[in-house]
N, C-alpha and C positions, 0 to 999 in steps of 0.2 A: 830608208822607211825604215820607219818601225813594222815590224812584222806584227800577224795578229797571231795572240797566245795559242798554239796547241789545245788539245781536249783532253790529253791522257797525261797524266805527270804521277811521279814517285811521292809528292809531298807538295802541300800548301803553305806557304807563307805569308803572314797578314800583321799588317798595320795595326795600330789601334786605335790610337785618336782620329776622329773622322770614317775610320773602314769598317771596324765591327762596332763600336761605338761612337755618340754624338758628346761630345765634352764640349762645344764650342761655347756652351753658354756662362761655363764656369770658369773656360780658360780667360775669354774675353774679359769678363772680372777679373780674375787676378791682373793680366797683363797690363789690361785699362788703368786699373788703379795706379798700380807701381809705375807704371809710365807716366802716370799725372804726376805725382808724387815726387818723382824727378824731374820735372818739368820737359818732357819729351815725347812726341809723337809717339803710340805703340807701335814696337818692333815687330816686323815682318816673324814671327816664330814660329808659326806653323810646322811638324815634319823635321822640327831640328830638336837635339837636345837642345837645353836652357842654356847650359855653360856655353855653347856655341854661337848662340843668340848674344850672351852677353861680351861674349868675343870682340863681335861688331862693335862692339860701345864703349870699348876703352880710350878711342878717340875723346870723346867726349866727358871722360873722368868715371865712368863707369868702373866700381871695382868688382871685377866677375867675380869670384869665391863668394863676396856677402852676396850681391843682387841676387846671384843663383840661390843660396841658402834660404833666400827673403822669400824668392816664389815657389821655389819647391815646398817649403812651408806653410804658403798659403795656400796652393793647390790640393797638399792633402785635406786641409780639411774641407774644403768646398767641394762638395760633390752634387751639389744641388744641383738638377736636369740634368745631371751625367745619365743616357739614355742608350739602350742597343741602337745600331741600323735595323730597318725594318727584315726582317727571315734572318738576321745575323745568327741567333740563338739557335734557330732548327737548323740551319744550314749546318754551323758548327758542330752538334749532336751528329749530324750523320757519319763526323770522318771518325777513322778510327786512331786511338790514342798512338802516338809515334809516329804521325804522320802529318801532324800540322805544327805550327810554332808560330806565337806572337812575337814579333820583333819590332820592339818599339823604343823612340827618342823618350819616353820617359822614363824616371827611374823606377828601378823594380817595385819598390813600395807604392807607390803611387801607381802604378800598373794593374797592381792587383786591387787596390785602393778602389779603383774606376772599373774594372771587369766585373768585383763583386757587387758595385754599386749598380751595374747597368745588366745584372746577372747575366755575365754572360761566364761560360764554360771555361774552367782553367785548366790550360794545357798544361803539358808533363814539361813542355821546353819553350823559356822562355826568353828573348835576349833583351834585355833592356840596357840602358843609358852608359852603365857605369861597365857596361863588361866586354866594351869595344874601345879601342884607341882612339878611333876614326868615327864619326859617326857618319847619318846619311847626309849629304848626298854620296858617300863615299861607298863604294860594295862592301866594307868589313861587317856590319848587321846581318845582311841577308847571308852572307859567307859563312857568316858564326851559325846563324839558324840553319842552313845544308847542314855544316859538320853533326851541327847536334841532334840530326835528326839523320845522319849516317847515311847522306845522298849527295848525287851531285846538283851543284844550282842550277845546272842548264836543264834540270827534270823537275825543277822546282816552278810553280805558279804560285806569283807575290801580288796580293792582292794589296791597293795602297790608293791613297786619298790626296796625296800633297806631291809638289811638283818634287821635291828633294828625294821623296822614296820613291819615286816610279824611277830616278835617274840612278837610285844605288839598286835598284832592281834590275835594269838595262845593262849596269855594270858589272854585278853580278855573273852577266850571262842567264840571268833568270827570263821566264815571260812575265809578263806586267798584264794587268786588266784593273782597270780605273775605276774603282765604287764611286760614283758622282754623287752621291746623298747628299753631301753637305757643299758641293760647289766649289774643292778646297783646290783644286789643280788647275793651272792655266794652261799647261802644255798641252800642245793637240797632236791629232793622229795617232794617238794611243785607244787600244779597245778598251769599250768601258760598258758596264750596267751601272743602270741609278742604284739597285740595291739585291739582297740574296732571294728576294721571292721571285725574282726570274731564273735563280738557278738552280739545278737539285745537282745530284752524284752519286757515284755509284763506285763499288770496289770489288776489284775480280783480279785474283793473282797477284795481292799487294799493289794492283796500280789504280790509281783515282783518275774515273773517267768523270768530265765537266759534261752537264748537261742545260739544256737550258727550256725553260717549260712552255715558253711560246714558239720553240722551234725557230728563233731570229738569229741567234746567235749573238757576238758583242756590234756593237756599235762604235763609230769611231766617235772621238770628245775631238 
């Protein structure tokens, strides 16, 4: 059984798309248009690196490198409708610098563009698609995030919204909480909250203590 997260941690690791910001509209436009042009159904891309999604399509003749470059270029110029998840900006501003990182399957250039478009504070530590050999659902991205912050991954809380990221966080040994605002995850039995308006955080002796404004704690997804 998946265990409910504790409430004290050394660091927080945040996925980006669907977790601290909502890029659903832009992503659906880009991926939907690309798939239509290639005469295929839109592939399941959420939570994974573009190259990993394209690699699944080689059997139908998709050129991984060329197609990944096309999608990345389109994503960079389509930022319409990219907005913060409710409460995310305020929650992130409560965190001490050096105690949180963004761990995303997006390229760093796109991650920075989307965070700026949504008004998300830019962290000191970012792990992006090009920073790891193996993307989510492998644990490498979250292990890299913990290393950047010089903390034990088992003392980290991962915030995620997608199945690939949830599995990656669990494989890294971290606690995981699902942000369910965009309804991206299908895995069940995980601790979840709708968005950050339900959460608070305090810092004492370098430890992050997570609080719940309604006093109810995590719900099971």
